[in-house]
NUMI-544090 format. One record per residue (C-alpha): residue number from 1; x, y, z. Coordinates in steps of 0.25 Angstrom, whole numbers. Layout:
! residues N
resi:px:py:pz
NUM:X:Y:Z .
...
END
This chain:
! residues 51
resi:px:py:pz
1:0:0:0 .
2:5:14:-4 .
3:3:26:4 .
4:-1:39:-3 .
5:4:52:1 .
6:-5:64:1 .
7:-1:72:-11 .
8:0:87:-8 .
9:-4:97:-18 .
10:7:104:-25 .
11:4:118:-19 .
12:5:113:-5 .
13:20:114:-4 .
14:20:128:-10 .
15:9:132:-1 .
16:18:128:11 .
17:30:135:5 .
18:23:148:3 .
19:17:148:17 .
20:31:145:23 .
21:37:157:14 .
22:26:166:19 .
23:28:163:34 .
24:43:163:33 .
25:43:177:27 .
26:32:183:35 .
27:40:192:44 .
28:46:199:31 .
29:33:202:23 .
30:23:203:34 .
31:27:218:38 .
32:27:221:23 .
33:13:216:21 .
34:7:224:33 .
35:14:237:28 .
36:26:239:37 .
37:38:245:31 .
38:50:237:35 .
39:64:242:36 .
40:76:233:35 .
41:78:233:50 .
42:64:227:51 .
43:66:217:40 .
44:79:212:47 .
45:72:211:61 .
46:62:202:54 .
47:73:194:48 .
48:82:193:61 .
49:72:191:72 .
50:79:190:85 .
51:74:177:92 .
END
């Protein structure tokens, strides 16, 4: 007896990749979407968060 795997539609991996890209870059584009003017110092503070 052979087990069948559930076939994923072709768009599912692209959907996951797109969602991951949006979530990973959210700190950079979120202030731009909501109308905040960012300086270079603001962008560096987003990139270099102190833990």
